[in-house]
C-alpha positions as CSV (number, residue, x, y, z in Angstrom):
1,M,-61.8,-180.9,64.8
2,I,-64.5,-183.1,66.4
3,N,-67.9,-183.3,64.9
4,L,-70.3,-182.4,67.8
5,T,-73.3,-184.0,66.0
6,Q,-71.5,-187.3,66.4
7,V,-71.0,-187.1,70.1
8,L,-72.9,-190.0,71.8
9,V,-75.4,-188.5,74.3
10,K,-78.0,-190.6,75.9
11,T,-81.7,-189.5,75.9
12,I,-83.3,-187.9,79.1
13,D,-85.2,-191.2,79.7
14,E,-82.0,-193.3,79.5
15,T,-80.3,-190.8,81.8
16,L,-83.0,-190.9,84.4
17,N,-83.1,-194.7,84.3
18,K,-79.4,-194.9,84.8
19,V,-79.6,-192.6,88.0
20,I,-82.7,-194.5,89.3
21,N,-81.3,-198.0,88.7
22,D,-77.6,-197.6,89.6
23,K,-78.0,-194.8,92.1
24,C,-75.0,-192.9,90.6
25,S,-73.9,-189.3,91.1
26,V,-74.4,-186.8,88.3
27,S,-72.4,-183.8,86.9
28,R,-73.9,-181.7,84.2
29,F,-72.3,-179.5,81.6
30,R,-74.2,-176.8,79.8
31,D,-73.2,-173.3,78.3
32,G,-72.5,-171.9,81.9
33,E,-70.2,-174.8,82.8
34,F,-68.4,-174.6,79.5
35,A,-68.0,-170.8,80.0
36,M,-66.3,-171.4,83.3
37,L,-64.3,-174.4,82.0
38,M,-63.0,-172.5,79.0
39,L,-62.6,-169.3,80.7
40,L,-65.0,-167.6,78.1
41,H,-66.8,-165.1,80.1
42,N,-68.3,-164.4,83.6
43,L,-71.7,-165.5,84.4
44,R,-74.4,-163.4,86.1
45,F,-74.0,-165.6,89.3
46,Q,-70.3,-166.7,89.0
47,V,-67.2,-164.9,87.9
48,I,-64.4,-166.8,86.0
49,D,-62.0,-168.6,88.5
50,T,-59.0,-170.4,87.4
51,R,-59.5,-173.2,90.1
52,L,-63.1,-173.6,89.1
53,S,-61.9,-174.2,85.4
54,L,-59.2,-176.8,86.5
55,R,-61.8,-178.6,88.7
56,L,-64.3,-178.7,85.8
57,D,-61.6,-180.0,83.4
58,E,-61.0,-182.9,85.9
59,V,-64.8,-183.5,86.0
60,I,-65.5,-183.7,82.3
61,K,-62.6,-186.2,81.8
62,S,-63.4,-188.2,84.9
63,Q,-64.2,-191.9,84.6
64,L,-65.6,-192.9,88.1
65,E,-67.6,-195.9,88.0
66,N,-70.6,-194.6,90.0
67,H,-70.6,-191.1,88.5
68,I,-71.9,-189.9,85.2
69,V,-70.9,-186.8,83.0
70,C,-73.8,-185.1,81.2
71,L,-73.6,-182.9,78.1
72,P,-76.4,-181.1,76.3
73,P,-78.3,-183.3,73.7
74,V,-77.5,-180.8,71.0
75,F,-74.0,-182.3,70.6
76,G,-75.6,-185.6,69.5
77,D,-78.8,-184.5,67.7
78,V,-78.8,-181.7,65.2
79,D,-82.5,-181.5,65.6
80,C,-82.1,-180.1,69.1
81,L,-79.9,-177.2,67.8
82,S,-82.0,-174.1,68.9
83,D,-81.0,-170.6,67.7
84,F,-79.0,-170.2,70.8
85,W,-77.1,-173.5,70.6
86,T,-76.6,-173.1,66.9
87,W,-74.9,-169.7,67.8
88,W,-73.0,-171.3,70.6
89,V,-71.6,-174.2,68.7
90,N,-70.5,-172.0,65.7
91,S,-68.8,-169.7,68.2
92,Y,-67.3,-172.0,70.7
93,G,-67.6,-175.6,69.3
94,N,-64.0,-175.8,68.0
95,M,-62.7,-175.2,71.5
96,L,-64.2,-178.4,72.7
97,N,-61.7,-180.7,71.0
98,H,-59.6,-180.9,74.3
99,Y,-62.3,-181.9,76.4
100,I,-64.8,-184.3,74.4
101,D,-64.0,-187.9,74.0
102,M,-65.6,-189.2,70.8
103,N,-65.2,-192.8,72.0
104,R,-67.3,-192.3,75.2
105,E,-71.0,-192.3,75.8
106,Y,-72.3,-189.3,77.8
107,Y,-75.6,-188.8,79.6
108,N,-78.1,-185.9,79.0
109,S,-77.8,-182.7,80.9
110,Y,-81.3,-181.9,80.2
111,M,-82.3,-184.6,82.8
112,S,-83.4,-181.7,85.0
113,R,-84.5,-179.4,82.2
114,L,-87.8,-181.4,81.5
115,Y,-90.3,-178.8,80.3
116,L,-89.4,-175.6,78.4
117,P,-86.7,-177.2,76.2
118,S,-89.0,-180.1,75.4
119,K,-90.7,-180.1,72.0
120,D,-93.1,-182.8,72.8
121,K,-94.8,-181.5,76.1
122,S,-97.0,-184.7,76.1
123,K,-94.2,-186.6,77.6
124,V,-93.3,-184.0,80.3
125,K,-95.4,-185.3,83.2
126,A,-94.2,-188.8,82.8
127,L,-90.6,-187.6,82.8
128,F,-91.3,-185.6,86.0
129,D,-92.9,-188.7,87.6
130,K,-89.9,-190.6,86.7
131,A,-87.5,-188.0,88.1
132,K,-89.4,-188.2,91.4
133,L,-88.3,-191.8,91.7
134,I,-84.7,-190.7,92.3
135,W,-85.7,-189.5,95.7
136,N,-88.6,-191.6,96.6
137,N,-88.6,-192.4,100.3
138,R,-85.0,-191.0,100.5
139,D,-83.6,-188.7,103.2
140,I,-82.5,-185.8,101.0
141,V,-80.2,-182.9,101.7
142,I,-80.7,-180.0,99.2
143,V,-77.6,-177.9,98.6
144,E,-78.9,-174.6,97.1
145,G,-78.5,-170.8,96.6
146,E,-80.1,-168.9,99.6
147,K,-82.9,-167.8,97.5
148,S,-83.6,-170.9,95.3
149,R,-86.1,-172.6,97.6
150,L,-86.3,-175.9,95.6
151,G,-89.7,-177.6,96.1
152,V,-91.2,-174.7,98.2
153,G,-94.8,-174.2,97.2
154,N,-95.0,-177.3,95.1
155,D,-95.1,-181.0,95.6
156,L,-91.9,-181.8,93.8
157,F,-90.2,-183.6,96.8
158,N,-93.4,-184.6,98.6
159,N,-92.5,-188.2,98.1
160,S,-89.1,-187.9,99.8
161,K,-88.6,-189.3,103.4
162,S,-87.1,-186.1,104.9
163,I,-85.6,-182.9,103.7
164,Q,-82.8,-180.8,105.0
165,R,-81.1,-177.8,103.4
166,I,-77.6,-176.2,103.3
167,L,-78.1,-172.6,102.0
168,C,-75.2,-171.3,100.0
169,P,-74.4,-168.0,98.2
170,A,-76.5,-167.2,95.2
171,I,-73.6,-165.3,93.7
172,N,-70.0,-166.8,93.4
173,A,-70.8,-169.9,95.4
174,F,-67.5,-171.4,94.3
175,F,-65.6,-168.8,96.5
176,K,-67.1,-170.8,99.4
177,Y,-66.6,-174.4,97.9
178,D,-64.3,-175.7,100.6
179,E,-66.7,-174.5,103.4
180,I,-69.6,-176.0,101.3
181,L,-67.9,-179.5,100.9
182,D,-66.9,-179.8,104.5
183,E,-70.5,-178.9,105.6
184,V,-72.1,-181.5,103.3
185,K,-69.7,-184.2,104.5
186,K,-71.0,-183.9,108.0
187,Q,-74.1,-185.6,106.7
188,D,-74.6,-189.4,106.8
189,A,-73.6,-191.0,103.4
190,S,-76.9,-192.7,103.2
191,K,-78.6,-189.4,102.4
192,L,-79.1,-188.3,98.8
193,I,-77.5,-184.9,98.1
194,L,-79.4,-182.6,95.6
195,I,-77.4,-179.8,94.4
196,A,-78.6,-176.5,92.7
197,L,-75.6,-174.2,92.5
198,G,-74.5,-173.6,89.1
199,P,-71.1,-174.7,88.0
200,T,-70.2,-175.3,91.8
201,A,-72.8,-178.2,91.7
202,T,-70.9,-179.9,88.9
203,V,-67.8,-180.1,90.8
204,L,-69.3,-180.8,94.2
205,A,-71.5,-183.9,92.8
206,Y,-68.1,-185.3,91.7
207,D,-66.3,-184.7,94.8
208,L,-69.0,-186.0,97.1
209,C,-69.2,-189.1,94.8
210,I,-65.5,-189.8,95.7
211,E,-66.5,-189.5,99.3
212,G,-69.2,-192.2,99.0
213,Y,-72.2,-190.1,98.5
214,Q,-74.9,-190.2,95.8
215,A,-74.9,-186.5,94.9
216,I,-76.8,-185.1,91.8
217,D,-76.3,-181.7,90.1
218,I,-80.1,-181.3,89.9
219,G,-80.0,-177.6,88.5
220,H,-83.2,-176.1,87.4
221,I,-85.5,-178.9,88.0
222,D,-87.6,-177.0,90.4
223,L,-88.1,-174.0,88.1
224,E,-88.9,-176.3,85.2
225,Y,-91.6,-178.0,87.4
226,E,-92.9,-174.6,88.4
227,W,-93.2,-173.5,84.6
228,F,-94.8,-177.0,83.9
229,L,-97.5,-176.5,86.5
230,Q,-98.2,-172.9,85.3
231,G,-98.3,-174.1,81.6
232,A,-95.7,-171.5,81.0
233,T,-94.5,-171.0,77.2
234,E,-91.2,-169.2,78.0
235,L,-88.9,-168.6,80.9
236,C,-90.7,-166.4,83.2
237,P,-90.4,-165.2,86.9
238,V,-91.5,-167.6,89.6
239,K,-92.8,-166.0,92.9
240,N,-90.5,-166.0,95.8
241,K,-87.7,-167.9,93.8
242,Y,-84.4,-166.9,92.2
243,V,-84.6,-167.0,88.4
244,D,-81.5,-166.1,86.7
245,G,-82.2,-164.9,83.1
246,S,-85.8,-164.0,83.6
247,P,-86.8,-161.4,81.0
248,D,-88.4,-159.5,83.9
249,G,-85.4,-159.6,86.2
250,I,-84.7,-161.8,89.2
251,I,-88.0,-161.8,91.2
252,V,-87.3,-162.7,94.9
253,G,-89.9,-162.3,97.6
254,E,-89.5,-163.0,101.3
255,I,-91.4,-166.1,102.5
256,H,-92.6,-167.1,105.9
257,D,-92.9,-170.8,105.7
258,M,-92.3,-172.8,109.0
259,K,-91.7,-176.1,107.3
260,Y,-89.0,-174.6,104.9
261,E,-87.3,-172.8,107.7
262,S,-87.2,-175.8,109.8
263,E,-85.4,-177.8,107.0
264,I,-82.5,-175.4,107.0
265,I,-79.6,-176.8,108.9
266,T,-76.9,-174.4,107.8
267,T,-76.3,-171.3,106.1
268,I,-73.2,-170.3,104.3
269,I,-72.9,-166.7,103.2
């Protein structure tokens, strides 16, 4: 059995530096991806799918030169073991023997979870400023759930050159995977692809990398930025945005934002 505390996981800062300097693609694994990979249980926004499990298995074992696999820092740092991750490791950790390579260095899946999980909030602004360098002066395509609305109502992507959006199902996006992949491949490979689509994003970033794109499974970075701006102390609703796992439920309002609507190039429902 592997010792999860000895898995080599880079820091968030090292991970951001790698993405900025090498313009590599990113696939991230957290509890949701592991649930799909190991066929443990359904998620609120994605039911178990055998094909998804097989694809995640391919991604976590992949060794592409310009693509990094990210794991939670809890695997390399016992100090990061929150109550949730302590329970998770005790419950499922022994099932990871088949997937984790102890001779490999992994990067940090919290590269887009920069605020709430951080114990030292004094470094958060600097990390967000660094993350923004990933898309600085880049044409970006955001592939997101239809109610995610990354960057709407804040300045997270204001330093990008342009923004286009492909809206996808908020629930069970993987069922539309082939259609989503084909739609993204219509875009010029010079564009940066940012994906917020649960476990589907983990696979999509990998496949797009193979096709010559820089694609990043960016996850919850927009919500983390919203909570940072609010000074939130725990996960909470964000107006007009899909927040899975919010204690008050999923709060979604309708918006009428001409800029946002003009950015939408395709809707896949």
